[in-house]
N, C-alpha and C positions, 0 to 999 in steps of 0.2 A: 603778212606772210610773204616769204620770198617767191617771186614770180618763177614759175616753172617753164623755162625755155628749153629748146632742144639741147643746148649746151649743158644746162643744169641736169636734164634728164640723163644724158650720157654720163655725167659725173656720178650721178646716183647709182646707175647700173654698174659702173666700174667699182664703186665702193662696195656694193653688195657682193660682186664677184670676188673681191679681195677679203671678204669676211668682216668688213667694217660695219659699225652701227649706222643705220639710217637716221636722218632727222626724225624727231618725234612725229611731226605732222605727216610723214610718209610711211611710218612703220606699220600701222594697223588702223582699222576703223575704230572710232571712239567707242567706249564701252556701251553708251546708250543706244548705239546702232545695232548691237548684236542681239541675236535671238536668245532670250533668257531661258528658253526651254531646253537648250542644248548644253552639253557639258563641256566647259573649256578644258582643253587638253594640250599639254606639251609632250611630245614623243621623243625620248632619248634612245637612240638606236645605233648599234655598230654596223651601219650600212655602208657598203663599199661598192665601187665598180672597178673591175669585175668583183662579184660577190666573194666574201670570205665564207659566208654561209647564206644561201639564198632564202632561208626562212625569213630573213629580215625584210625582204621585198614583199613576201606574203603578209607579214605583220602590218607593214605600212599600207598595203592595199586594203586590208581588213578595216583599219581605222577609217580610211577614206570612204569605204563602202557603208559604214555605219552612220546613218544620219543623226544619231543621238550626239555625236561628237562635233564640237567646234574646234577643229585642229588649228591651234594658234602658233605652232612652230614645231619644226623638226630639228633636233640637235644631234649632230653627227659625232658620235662617241667613238672616235677612231684611235687606234693604237699604232705606234711607230713601226713595230715589227711586221705589220700587215701592209704598210705603205711602201716598203723597200724590198728588193729581191734578196734571195740568198746570196752570199752566206750571212749577211748581216740580218736579213729579215726572215720571215716564216717560210715563204716559197716564192711568190711572184710579187711584183710591184702593183699596188692598187691605188686608186684615188678615193678620197672621201666621197660619199654618195650624193653629191650635188646633182649629178645627171639624172638618176632615177627620180629624185624629188621634182626637178624641173619638168621632166617628161610627164609625170603624173599630174602635176599642176596644169600643164597644157591640155592633157586629155580630159580633165574634169572641169576645166574652166574656172579654177580656183587659184587664189593666192596662197602659197604655202611657204612662209619664211623658213629659211634653213641656214644654219651656221655650224661651224666646227668647234669642238672643245679641245682641251689639252690632249696631246698625243702620248704623253708619258705619265705613269702612275703618280699619285700624290706621294710626297716625301714622307708624310706622317698624317694621322687622322685629322689634325687641325690645319692642314695645308689649304690655303685659299687660292693657290695657283696664280698669285699675283705676278710672279716672275716669268710667266710664259710669254711667248711672242704674241703680237696683236692678233694674228690670224687664229690663234688658239684661245683668245679671250672672247671671241664673238659668240660662241655657244653658251658660255656662262652668262654673258650679257643679254642674250636673247631670252633665256629662262627668267632672269631677274626682271627684265623689262615687261615680259608678259604678266608676271605675278604682280608687279607694281601697278600696272595699268588696269588689271582686271577688277571689276566691281564685285566678283564672286570668287570663291575658292576654286582652284584649278587642279585637275587631276594631272599627275605626272607619271607616264608609263615609262618603264625602263626595261629594255631588252638586251642590254650589254652590261658594261660596268656601271657603277654609280658615281664615276669620277666627277662629272659635271654637276650632278646634284649635290654631292658632298662639298665641292668647292664653293658652290653658290650658298649653301647653308653656312659655311665657315665665314663667308663675307657678310651675310645678312640673315642671321638666325631668326630674328623677330619677324621679318617679312615672310620667311618660309613657314614659320609656325602659324602665322595668321592666314596665309593665302594658299597653302597646299591642302587641297581637299583630301587626297590620299595618294600615296605612292603605290603604283601597281608594279610590284617588284618581281621580276622574273630572273631569279638568281638564287644560288645557294642550294643546300641539301637538307633534308629533314633529319639526317644523322650520318654516322659513319666518319671515317678519318680522312677520306679523300677530298681535296678541295675542288669544288665545282668550278667549271670553266669561267663563268662570268665573274665569280669572286676572285679567281686567280688573275684576272686582268688588272685588278686594282684592290688588293686586300685592305689597304689603309682606308680607302674610300668606303668600302663595305662596312668596315668597323665603325667609321664615322656616322654612317646612316643609322645603324642600329642603336647608336648611343645618342642620336639627335633628339629623340622624343617625337619625331614626325609620325603621323598615322601611316601604317604600312599594311597593305593587303598583299600578303606574301604568297607567291606562286613558285614554290621551289622547282628548280629545273632538274633536280636529282633526288632520288629517294636515299634510304640508308645504304643501298647497294650499288646503284647505277643511275645514270641519266637516260637510260634507254629501256626502262621498264614500262610496259603499256597497261598493266593491270592494276597497280596499287592504288589505294584510296587517295593518297596524297599526290599521286603522279600527275604531272601536267603533260608529259610526253605522249605524242602519238605520231604515227607514220602512215603515209599514203603514197601511192603512185602519182606522179605529176600528170599523167594522162587523166586521172580521176579528178584531181584538184583543178586542172585548167581546162576541163571539157567545156566546149561550146561558149567560150568567152567572146565578148565583142572584139572585133578585129583590132581596134586600137590597143585594148588592154592585152590581147594576145601578143601583139608586137612589143609592148612594154616588157612583158616577161621574157620574150625571146631575146630582146636586146640585152637584158641583164644576164640571163642564164647562159647565153653563149659567149659572154664576155667580149662582145664586139667593140672595136675601137673606132668605128666610123664616127666622124665628127659632126655630121648633120643629124643631130639627135632628134630633131622634130620631124624632119623628112623621113627618118628611119621608121617612125611610127606608122607611116603609110605603106611601107614596103616589107617590113619584117613580119614574122609570125606565120609563115606558110612554107610549104615544101619540105625538103630534106632537113633544113635547119630546124623547123618546128617539130618534125618527127623526132629529131635528136633530143629536144627538150622533153617531149612527152615520154620518152623511154626511161627517164630517170625516176628516182624515188626522192621523197622529201621528209626529213625529220622535223617535227614541229613541237614547240613548247609553250608559246606565249598566247595562243588563240583564246584560251579560256579567260585570261586576264582581261583581254580587250572586250570580249563578249559580256562578261560579268560587269565590267566597268561601265558599259553602256546600258545596263539594266535588262539584258536579255538572258534567256534560258535556252537550253538545248531541248527541243521538243519534236516529237514525231507528228507530222501533219498528214493530211490526205495526199500531199505531194512528196512526202518523205521527211527526213530529218532536216530541221531548219532552226536558225537562231531567231527566236520569237520574243518580242517584248513581253516581259513578265506579266503585264496587265492583260495580255491577249492570250495567255496560255491556259486559261481555265478549261478543264475537261480533256486536255491533251496529255498523252503519255510523255513523261519527262525522263531525260537522263540527268538525275539530280546533281546540281552544283550546290556548294554551301561554303560559308565561312565559319570557322570556329575561333572564338576569342582565345588568345594565348598570353602567357607570360614568357618572356624570353630574355636571355643574357647572351652576350657575345664576348668571347675571350680574345686575347691579344693576337691569336692566329686567325681571327675572323671566322671562327666556328660558332654557330648559333646553337644554343641549348634551349629547348622550349618545353613548356608544360601547358596543358589545357587550363583555361581560367573559367571559374564559375561566374565571374563578373564581367561586365562590359570592359573592353580593352581597345586601345588604339591600334593594337597589333592583332591581325586576323589571318588565319592560315586556311588556305584552300583545301577543300575536300570534295570528293565526288563519289558516285556509285562505282565500286571497283569493276574491273572486267575489261577484256581486250576489245569488246565490241564498241567501246568508247571511240577508238580511232576511226572505225567505219562511219559512225554517226557524225563525228566531227568533220570528216572529209566531205561527206554529202552536204552537210549544212554550209561549210565554207564555200564549196563550189557554187551553191545556189546564191549565196551572198555576193560573190564576185560577179556572177552572171548578171545580177540585178544592179550593179554599180552604175549610177547615172553618169554618163560622159557628156562633156560639153562640146565635143568635137567629133566628127565622123572620120577622123584620121585612122 
């Protein structure tokens, strides 16, 4: 094995910052060293700094706070229009979310590999994105490498477009069919004619996923009418005040959210974790509201349920929920087809299916219960530093 000198270490760090693949002996612990009780997970997220939508930070923190997950990589699913300012872009210039991943890795004392995927939509459903620049290949490579090296099937959570996943499938369909445990898909609508946001980021990729044959646990971000309905049975959406979600967090985690939500550009990203998250800056963060869609997918993927305990609503391991009042989650097997406009039509299936649709007890109280449970989960996140 190549001797690791200071010069080699610096070369390795530079390669990582540039989005290049690391040598195999440095990328991850060998499979036999991992805890086989945990669920291998790759998280594909449209995470930016400053945020395009800060729910992505809450989703990443949720994953890190759930001990059932072995987070093996974060793939940054970014789109060009959010990386550049107006008039070419959406509004302001943003960076791919390497900084929040690095900060959270520091706070928790964990290694969290991160890489960026292609920034433009796939040209067609069979596009493998082989013609993209090297920096945009790294995210696809990270996903394929994790799948190839894993001795067990890997869950893939998607909270943006499915561009990286579709491109990876188009390169190695047999690998993905063998190694993807389930796609936790947060995108699409249960009906209607309006194209949901995440689908619109890359319709060709969404079409490719639904025709891939991969197992999909579908958490639609919109119902037949809207992406902002809190009561429907199939609705994943809920809303809460940030003061409620971020109440009494550990200082370092509070600073992490403050750095992100205020869009600060200070470059000392680790030192900032010891100074942010207090005073007027933090009060500004707490004054906002937060729209949420993906929490149920991450909780259910970890095998937890939403239960009322003596302390209030909590995300509890299913095996520990006997005798507790639940806000029921469920999956319903479905049959589904997708048309050339990337619109999914589905029907319930009486038989087992690799396609499962999220359902829950209807009602607007869902959001109140989810907010209380998520806050408790974040407050309990183990941190590896007192920053």
